VEXLOLO-937427 format. One record per residue (C-alpha): x, y, z. Coordinates in nm, 2 decimals, always signed. Layout:
N
(node (X; Y; Z))
...
END
This chain:
483
(node (+6.87; +13.39; +10.52))
(node (+6.45; +13.38; +10.49))
(node (+6.46; +13.79; +10.61))
(node (+6.74; +13.90; +10.46))
(node (+6.73; +14.17; +10.20))
(node (+6.81; +14.10; +9.82))
(node (+7.15; +14.34; +9.87))
(node (+7.24; +14.10; +10.18))
(node (+7.15; +13.80; +9.99))
(node (+7.38; +13.87; +9.65))
(node (+7.66; +13.99; +9.90))
(node (+7.69; +13.71; +10.06))
(node (+7.66; +13.50; +9.70))
(node (+7.92; +13.71; +9.55))
(node (+8.16; +13.66; +9.85))
(node (+8.13; +13.29; +9.84))
(node (+8.15; +13.29; +9.47))
(node (+8.52; +13.51; +9.54))
(node (+8.60; +13.16; +9.73))
(node (+8.52; +12.89; +9.49))
(node (+8.45; +13.04; +9.15))
(node (+8.09; +13.12; +9.00))
(node (+8.08; +12.79; +8.86))
(node (+8.07; +12.65; +9.21))
(node (+7.80; +12.83; +9.38))
(node (+7.44; +12.78; +9.30))
(node (+7.10; +12.88; +9.45))
(node (+6.87; +12.70; +9.18))
(node (+6.57; +12.52; +9.28))
(node (+6.73; +12.17; +9.16))
(node (+7.05; +12.15; +9.37))
(node (+6.87; +12.28; +9.62))
(node (+6.61; +12.03; +9.61))
(node (+6.93; +11.78; +9.56))
(node (+7.07; +11.86; +9.88))
(node (+6.75; +11.87; +10.09))
(node (+6.73; +11.50; +10.15))
(node (+6.96; +11.22; +10.26))
(node (+6.80; +10.84; +10.27))
(node (+6.58; +11.01; +10.60))
(node (+6.25; +10.78; +10.60))
(node (+6.03; +11.05; +10.72))
(node (+6.20; +11.34; +10.49))
(node (+6.15; +11.09; +10.18))
(node (+5.80; +11.06; +10.30))
(node (+5.75; +11.44; +10.39))
(node (+5.85; +11.47; +10.02))
(node (+5.65; +11.21; +9.88))
(node (+5.35; +11.32; +10.06))
(node (+5.37; +11.65; +9.84))
(node (+5.54; +11.85; +10.13))
(node (+5.71; +12.13; +10.11))
(node (+6.14; +12.00; +10.19))
(node (+6.39; +12.16; +10.42))
(node (+6.58; +12.31; +10.17))
(node (+6.92; +12.51; +10.15))
(node (+6.96; +12.87; +10.05))
(node (+7.28; +12.84; +9.88))
(node (+7.49; +12.51; +9.77))
(node (+7.87; +12.48; +9.73))
(node (+8.18; +12.32; +9.59))
(node (+8.49; +12.42; +9.82))
(node (+8.78; +12.19; +9.70))
(node (+9.05; +12.33; +9.96))
(node (+9.06; +12.35; +10.32))
(node (+9.17; +12.70; +10.29))
(node (+8.83; +12.74; +10.07))
(node (+8.62; +12.56; +10.39))
(node (+8.79; +12.84; +10.63))
(node (+8.72; +13.10; +10.42))
(node (+8.38; +12.98; +10.37))
(node (+8.31; +12.94; +10.73))
(node (+8.44; +13.29; +10.85))
(node (+8.18; +13.42; +10.59))
(node (+7.91; +13.23; +10.74))
(node (+8.00; +13.31; +11.09))
(node (+8.00; +13.72; +10.95))
(node (+7.66; +13.65; +10.80))
(node (+7.53; +13.42; +11.07))
(node (+7.40; +13.16; +10.81))
(node (+7.40; +12.81; +10.91))
(node (+7.65; +12.55; +10.75))
(node (+7.56; +12.19; +10.70))
(node (+7.85; +11.96; +10.58))
(node (+7.77; +11.73; +10.28))
(node (+7.96; +11.39; +10.21))
(node (+7.81; +11.14; +10.01))
(node (+7.43; +11.20; +10.12))
(node (+7.37; +10.84; +10.20))
(node (+7.28; +10.84; +10.59))
(node (+6.99; +10.74; +10.70))
(node (+6.91; +10.98; +11.02))
(node (+6.84; +11.33; +10.86))
(node (+7.21; +11.47; +10.93))
(node (+7.20; +11.65; +10.62))
(node (+6.89; +11.79; +10.64))
(node (+6.90; +12.20; +10.62))
(node (+6.63; +12.20; +10.89))
(node (+6.68; +12.63; +10.90))
(node (+6.81; +12.66; +10.54))
(node (+7.17; +12.83; +10.47))
(node (+7.46; +12.70; +10.33))
(node (+7.53; +12.32; +10.23))
(node (+7.91; +12.30; +10.19))
(node (+7.94; +11.94; +9.91))
(node (+8.27; +11.85; +10.01))
(node (+8.32; +11.58; +9.72))
(node (+8.58; +11.79; +9.55))
(node (+8.76; +11.78; +9.88))
(node (+8.85; +11.41; +9.72))
(node (+9.32; +11.36; +9.72))
(node (+9.45; +11.12; +9.83))
(node (+9.72; +11.30; +10.02))
(node (+10.01; +11.04; +10.11))
(node (+10.03; +10.66; +10.17))
(node (+10.30; +10.56; +10.38))
(node (+10.38; +10.22; +10.31))
(node (+10.60; +10.13; +10.63))
(node (+10.34; +10.26; +10.90))
(node (+10.01; +10.14; +10.70))
(node (+9.88; +10.48; +10.70))
(node (+9.75; +10.74; +10.48))
(node (+9.60; +11.06; +10.47))
(node (+9.31; +11.11; +10.28))
(node (+9.11; +11.44; +10.22))
(node (+8.72; +11.41; +10.39))
(node (+8.52; +11.45; +10.06))
(node (+8.70; +11.11; +9.93))
(node (+8.54; +10.83; +9.76))
(node (+8.54; +10.52; +9.94))
(node (+8.50; +10.29; +9.66))
(node (+8.72; +10.45; +9.46))
(node (+8.99; +10.53; +9.75))
(node (+8.97; +10.15; +9.79))
(node (+9.05; +10.07; +9.44))
(node (+9.35; +10.29; +9.44))
(node (+9.48; +10.12; +9.73))
(node (+9.46; +9.75; +9.59))
(node (+9.61; +9.87; +9.32))
(node (+9.94; +9.87; +9.57))
(node (+9.83; +9.58; +9.77))
(node (+9.69; +9.78; +10.04))
(node (+9.34; +9.82; +10.21))
(node (+9.10; +10.04; +10.42))
(node (+8.91; +9.77; +10.58))
(node (+8.56; +9.98; +10.61))
(node (+8.32; +9.81; +10.36))
(node (+7.99; +9.98; +10.44))
(node (+7.67; +9.90; +10.24))
(node (+7.70; +10.26; +10.10))
(node (+8.08; +10.25; +10.00))
(node (+7.99; +10.33; +9.65))
(node (+7.82; +10.64; +9.79))
(node (+7.99; +10.75; +10.14))
(node (+8.30; +10.95; +10.19))
(node (+8.55; +10.90; +10.43))
(node (+8.50; +11.24; +10.63))
(node (+8.13; +11.09; +10.68))
(node (+8.19; +10.82; +10.75))
(node (+8.42; +10.93; +11.06))
(node (+8.16; +11.18; +11.09))
(node (+7.85; +10.92; +11.18))
(node (+8.09; +10.65; +11.33))
(node (+7.98; +10.47; +11.06))
(node (+8.08; +10.12; +11.08))
(node (+8.12; +9.85; +10.79))
(node (+8.09; +9.43; +10.74))
(node (+8.46; +9.39; +10.87))
(node (+8.43; +9.60; +11.18))
(node (+8.45; +9.26; +11.41))
(node (+8.81; +9.22; +11.32))
(node (+8.94; +9.57; +11.16))
(node (+8.65; +9.84; +11.39))
(node (+8.47; +10.08; +11.28))
(node (+8.57; +10.42; +11.10))
(node (+8.58; +10.52; +11.44))
(node (+8.89; +10.29; +11.55))
(node (+9.06; +10.33; +11.15))
(node (+9.15; +10.70; +11.18))
(node (+9.46; +10.81; +11.40))
(node (+9.44; +11.20; +11.31))
(node (+9.20; +11.49; +11.18))
(node (+9.24; +11.83; +11.02))
(node (+8.88; +12.03; +11.10))
(node (+8.81; +12.39; +11.06))
(node (+8.61; +12.56; +11.32))
(node (+8.32; +12.74; +11.27))
(node (+8.51; +13.08; +11.30))
(node (+8.73; +12.95; +11.03))
(node (+9.04; +12.84; +11.22))
(node (+9.21; +12.50; +11.10))
(node (+9.34; +12.32; +11.36))
(node (+9.46; +11.95; +11.35))
(node (+9.44; +11.66; +11.65))
(node (+9.80; +11.51; +11.74))
(node (+9.91; +11.26; +11.48))
(node (+9.86; +10.97; +11.70))
(node (+9.53; +10.86; +11.86))
(node (+9.73; +10.71; +12.14))
(node (+9.93; +10.92; +12.35))
(node (+9.93; +11.06; +12.76))
(node (+9.92; +11.47; +12.65))
(node (+9.60; +11.51; +12.81))
(node (+9.24; +11.45; +12.66))
(node (+9.19; +11.32; +12.34))
(node (+9.07; +11.61; +12.09))
(node (+9.00; +11.34; +11.81))
(node (+8.72; +11.14; +11.93))
(node (+8.54; +11.48; +12.02))
(node (+8.51; +11.56; +11.65))
(node (+8.49; +11.19; +11.55))
(node (+8.07; +11.10; +11.58))
(node (+8.00; +11.51; +11.61))
(node (+7.85; +11.49; +11.29))
(node (+7.92; +11.82; +11.18))
(node (+7.79; +12.01; +11.45))
(node (+8.13; +12.11; +11.58))
(node (+8.35; +12.17; +11.27))
(node (+8.42; +12.05; +10.92))
(node (+8.61; +11.77; +10.92))
(node (+8.87; +11.79; +10.57))
(node (+9.11; +11.57; +10.62))
(node (+9.17; +11.19; +10.80))
(node (+9.51; +11.01; +10.83))
(node (+9.34; +10.68; +10.90))
(node (+9.52; +10.31; +10.90))
(node (+9.51; +10.09; +10.64))
(node (+9.58; +9.69; +10.60))
(node (+9.76; +9.43; +10.35))
(node (+9.55; +9.26; +10.13))
(node (+9.52; +8.94; +10.37))
(node (+9.66; +8.63; +10.16))
(node (+9.30; +8.44; +10.27))
(node (+8.92; +8.54; +10.30))
(node (+8.71; +8.22; +10.39))
(node (+8.34; +8.25; +10.50))
(node (+8.16; +7.97; +10.66))
(node (+7.77; +7.94; +10.78))
(node (+7.63; +7.72; +11.06))
(node (+7.27; +7.73; +11.14))
(node (+7.11; +7.66; +11.54))
(node (+6.80; +7.60; +11.66))
(node (+6.84; +7.83; +11.94))
(node (+6.93; +8.22; +11.91))
(node (+7.06; +8.20; +12.25))
(node (+7.26; +7.94; +12.20))
(node (+7.37; +8.11; +11.85))
(node (+7.46; +8.40; +12.05))
(node (+7.67; +8.21; +12.31))
(node (+7.86; +8.10; +12.03))
(node (+7.95; +8.46; +11.92))
(node (+8.01; +8.52; +12.26))
(node (+8.26; +8.25; +12.31))
(node (+8.40; +8.33; +11.97))
(node (+8.47; +8.72; +12.06))
(node (+8.61; +8.67; +12.45))
(node (+8.83; +8.38; +12.36))
(node (+8.99; +8.67; +12.07))
(node (+8.97; +8.45; +11.78))
(node (+8.91; +8.78; +11.57))
(node (+8.67; +8.68; +11.29))
(node (+8.66; +8.93; +11.03))
(node (+8.31; +8.92; +11.05))
(node (+8.03; +8.74; +11.23))
(node (+7.63; +8.75; +11.13))
(node (+7.39; +8.65; +11.31))
(node (+7.00; +8.62; +11.17))
(node (+6.72; +8.53; +11.40))
(node (+6.44; +8.30; +11.28))
(node (+6.27; +8.56; +11.09))
(node (+6.56; +8.74; +10.89))
(node (+6.67; +8.40; +10.87))
(node (+6.36; +8.34; +10.64))
(node (+6.31; +8.68; +10.51))
(node (+6.65; +8.75; +10.36))
(node (+6.91; +8.42; +10.38))
(node (+6.64; +8.22; +10.17))
(node (+6.48; +8.52; +9.98))
(node (+6.83; +8.66; +9.91))
(node (+7.07; +8.37; +9.93))
(node (+6.83; +8.10; +9.82))
(node (+6.96; +7.90; +10.14))
(node (+6.61; +7.71; +10.27))
(node (+6.67; +7.68; +10.62))
(node (+6.48; +7.74; +10.94))
(node (+6.66; +7.90; +11.24))
(node (+6.94; +8.12; +11.30))
(node (+7.20; +8.16; +11.07))
(node (+7.51; +8.22; +11.16))
(node (+7.78; +8.36; +10.90))
(node (+8.15; +8.32; +11.00))
(node (+8.45; +8.48; +10.85))
(node (+8.84; +8.48; +10.87))
(node (+9.12; +8.67; +10.69))
(node (+9.52; +8.68; +10.74))
(node (+9.77; +8.45; +10.68))
(node (+9.65; +8.10; +10.52))
(node (+9.80; +7.85; +10.85))
(node (+9.62; +8.09; +11.13))
(node (+9.27; +8.12; +10.92))
(node (+9.28; +7.72; +10.91))
(node (+9.33; +7.75; +11.28))
(node (+9.06; +8.02; +11.37))
(node (+8.84; +7.83; +11.16))
(node (+8.88; +7.50; +11.33))
(node (+8.81; +7.66; +11.67))
(node (+8.52; +7.85; +11.56))
(node (+8.38; +7.50; +11.42))
(node (+8.42; +7.38; +11.75))
(node (+8.30; +7.67; +11.93))
(node (+7.94; +7.59; +11.69))
(node (+7.93; +7.28; +11.73))
(node (+7.96; +7.23; +12.10))
(node (+7.62; +7.51; +12.10))
(node (+7.44; +7.27; +11.84))
(node (+7.55; +7.48; +11.54))
(node (+7.52; +7.28; +11.23))
(node (+7.77; +7.38; +11.02))
(node (+7.64; +7.49; +10.61))
(node (+8.01; +7.46; +10.44))
(node (+8.23; +7.78; +10.25))
(node (+7.94; +7.76; +9.99))
(node (+7.66; +7.91; +10.20))
(node (+7.90; +8.18; +10.35))
(node (+8.09; +8.28; +10.03))
(node (+7.71; +8.33; +9.88))
(node (+7.66; +8.56; +10.16))
(node (+7.99; +8.76; +10.13))
(node (+7.93; +8.78; +9.75))
(node (+7.56; +8.92; +9.74))
(node (+7.61; +9.06; +10.11))
(node (+7.53; +9.45; +9.96))
(node (+7.17; +9.30; +9.75))
(node (+6.99; +9.32; +10.13))
(node (+7.05; +9.73; +10.12))
(node (+6.90; +9.78; +9.77))
(node (+6.55; +9.70; +9.58))
(node (+6.45; +9.50; +9.54))
(node (+6.54; +9.32; +9.89))
(node (+6.55; +9.68; +10.11))
(node (+6.22; +9.83; +10.20))
(node (+6.13; +10.12; +10.03))
(node (+5.76; +10.38; +10.00))
(node (+5.48; +10.32; +10.09))
(node (+5.62; +10.09; +10.37))
(node (+5.72; +10.27; +10.72))
(node (+6.01; +10.09; +10.80))
(node (+6.33; +10.21; +11.02))
(node (+6.66; +10.03; +11.18))
(node (+6.61; +10.08; +11.57))
(node (+6.94; +9.92; +11.62))
(node (+7.17; +9.96; +11.93))
(node (+7.47; +9.80; +12.11))
(node (+7.49; +9.63; +12.41))
(node (+7.69; +9.41; +12.66))
(node (+7.69; +9.04; +12.61))
(node (+7.50; +9.02; +12.98))
(node (+7.20; +9.23; +12.83))
(node (+7.23; +9.18; +12.46))
(node (+6.93; +8.88; +12.41))
(node (+6.73; +9.08; +12.69))
(node (+6.76; +9.38; +12.52))
(node (+6.63; +9.20; +12.19))
(node (+6.36; +9.00; +12.33))
(node (+6.20; +9.32; +12.46))
(node (+6.19; +9.54; +12.19))
(node (+6.09; +9.30; +11.99))
(node (+5.79; +9.25; +12.22))
(node (+5.73; +9.58; +12.28))
(node (+5.72; +9.72; +11.92))
(node (+5.47; +9.38; +11.86))
(node (+5.23; +9.48; +12.18))
(node (+5.20; +9.84; +12.10))
(node (+5.15; +9.83; +11.73))
(node (+5.01; +9.53; +11.64))
(node (+4.72; +9.74; +11.52))
(node (+4.95; +9.87; +11.22))
(node (+5.04; +9.50; +11.20))
(node (+5.36; +9.59; +11.27))
(node (+5.69; +9.33; +11.15))
(node (+5.99; +9.30; +11.34))
(node (+6.33; +9.14; +11.21))
(node (+6.64; +9.14; +11.36))
(node (+6.99; +9.04; +11.33))
(node (+7.38; +9.06; +11.51))
(node (+7.60; +9.21; +11.29))
(node (+7.91; +9.39; +11.45))
(node (+8.05; +9.24; +11.77))
(node (+8.33; +9.34; +12.02))
(node (+8.48; +9.15; +12.30))
(node (+8.26; +9.27; +12.54))
(node (+7.91; +9.25; +12.30))
(node (+7.72; +9.33; +11.98))
(node (+7.52; +9.53; +11.78))
(node (+7.15; +9.41; +11.71))
(node (+7.04; +9.54; +11.39))
(node (+6.65; +9.55; +11.41))
(node (+6.41; +9.68; +11.18))
(node (+6.06; +9.74; +11.19))
(node (+5.78; +9.71; +10.88))
(node (+5.46; +9.85; +10.84))
(node (+5.31; +9.84; +10.52))
(node (+5.01; +10.02; +10.49))
(node (+5.11; +10.38; +10.71))
(node (+4.92; +10.68; +10.70))
(node (+4.90; +10.84; +10.37))
(node (+4.85; +11.20; +10.56))
(node (+5.20; +11.34; +10.62))
(node (+5.13; +11.46; +10.96))
(node (+4.96; +11.15; +11.10))
(node (+5.25; +10.94; +10.93))
(node (+5.51; +11.18; +11.07))
(node (+5.36; +11.10; +11.45))
(node (+5.34; +10.77; +11.39))
(node (+5.71; +10.70; +11.30))
(node (+5.81; +10.91; +11.57))
(node (+5.60; +10.77; +11.83))
(node (+5.76; +10.41; +11.67))
(node (+6.09; +10.56; +11.73))
(node (+6.04; +10.66; +12.10))
(node (+5.91; +10.35; +12.21))
(node (+6.18; +10.15; +12.04))
(node (+6.46; +10.38; +12.12))
(node (+6.35; +10.41; +12.54))
(node (+6.37; +10.01; +12.52))
(node (+6.69; +10.03; +12.41))
(node (+6.81; +10.26; +12.64))
(node (+6.61; +10.08; +12.98))
(node (+6.78; +9.75; +12.85))
(node (+7.12; +9.89; +12.86))
(node (+7.17; +9.97; +12.54))
(node (+7.25; +10.30; +12.34))
(node (+7.06; +10.50; +12.08))
(node (+7.27; +10.38; +11.82))
(node (+7.55; +10.19; +11.69))
(node (+7.69; +10.33; +11.34))
(node (+7.38; +10.52; +11.16))
(node (+7.44; +10.81; +11.36))
(node (+7.19; +11.05; +11.53))
(node (+7.13; +11.31; +11.31))
(node (+6.78; +11.49; +11.33))
(node (+6.58; +11.13; +11.34))
(node (+6.74; +11.09; +11.71))
(node (+6.84; +11.43; +11.85))
(node (+6.56; +11.46; +12.03))
(node (+6.62; +11.17; +12.32))
(node (+6.98; +11.30; +12.35))
(node (+6.93; +11.42; +12.68))
(node (+6.75; +11.15; +12.78))
(node (+7.05; +10.90; +12.70))
(node (+7.32; +11.08; +12.83))
(node (+7.10; +11.23; +13.13))
(node (+7.33; +11.48; +13.32))
(node (+7.63; +11.45; +13.10))
(node (+7.41; +11.57; +12.87))
(node (+7.49; +11.97; +12.98))
(node (+7.85; +11.90; +12.89))
(node (+7.81; +11.83; +12.56))
(node (+7.63; +12.12; +12.52))
(node (+7.86; +12.35; +12.67))
(node (+8.15; +12.20; +12.45))
(node (+7.93; +12.30; +12.14))
(node (+7.87; +12.60; +12.28))
(node (+8.26; +12.70; +12.30))
(node (+8.30; +12.53; +11.98))
(node (+8.06; +12.69; +11.79))
(node (+7.91; +13.03; +12.00))
(node (+7.69; +13.10; +11.72))
(node (+7.54; +12.78; +11.70))
(node (+7.58; +12.80; +11.29))
(node (+7.72; +12.45; +11.28))
(node (+7.45; +12.16; +11.16))
(node (+7.21; +12.32; +11.36))
(node (+6.93; +12.06; +11.50))
(node (+7.14; +11.75; +11.47))
(node (+7.24; +11.54; +11.76))
(node (+6.99; +11.75; +11.98))
(node (+7.13; +12.08; +11.95))
(node (+6.93; +12.37; +11.88))
(node (+6.90; +12.62; +11.61))
(node (+7.12; +12.90; +11.51))
(node (+7.16; +13.25; +11.71))
(node (+7.09; +13.43; +11.40))
END
């Protein structure tokens, strides 16, 4: 839009207003600043250092899938970038309008279309707030057990688009596992729907193509998701291990024996001191493991018994229900002030996922590499293992530098250098670039390294679905729009 004449700009605005109404389109500087940034550290630092952020040219608030379709047809004709926007709670710069363009804030698409009690499914518009959705479902005795720390802000579509996860993922899965079908608007305005079930033998599944696409292939406007009944009981416990590797082995045995805990959270010694002691007030040293089980009371009791036996066999000292329940009741405090890191600290979550045979080696290599490469900056590294699978787990690890450069460019270079070292260590030791925060702008430059020869296949899919490149350009490693 930067090179467009005033006549072209006003014509575009009038067409957008014709779709959503004059009151639901804005070019005010205050609005464009509000939609310039999510929780990506680099973008926050850039603004903090007095630099001009990447602002969209226009913000609008559609209310229906049909309005989104009309807006994308307009964007295609004018060849302007389109950035779908959910709750803005991402950490990867996924909604940063790198090339200006049109932000589609989807929060007015917030209706629960239907709830099917017999199948335990719900069809929900993508802009629905997750906390409000959960409250509505709970009144019916149901739950969508996707409980991220950002749940009071995040939207259903945002979690699906970024493959998000929550505190009960070990039993119920990530957002990508809970979604059954999607309605998506493509860049040219076509409205498509995936098959009504995710499991079929009807050729390749389109569903998972759009899950995790972060707005680069189309706009998710509606999702059908799997629900659960609210469990009869949900209980937590805590165990302390002197050896992190023994604690990891306990988690591996719990998962490979299919005991189906709803939660496993294992903290390394430094994060035990930093978080378990500081946030929960539990004065322990070592590796602290939180376990959670839910369901029918008798089944929960049996599962807890087997988990306790496994932990005891590997040297785990039980700390009782009070410790586990304290973690559950305070689980989101870790991510909010005063416990979460904030500017001026330079920090990042350099998470990865790996199979059990590679998990400890990946964690140890990343810890040693970051502490060695950035010793001059006094880097601090903590890790915990927060989401578990039958084949492996995710290491949620962070770095902290309390006195980063004050110059914006120097801070940017240091930030990207750390991410390059951490991410390449992830790949070298059998991990991935990310588990559940997404790729966005932060990690996009490393996507070709992760995928290797397969990267060109993703580029070809992108080109086929979005030939002008207008869908959230610059994310997931894709280039700018072809304007």
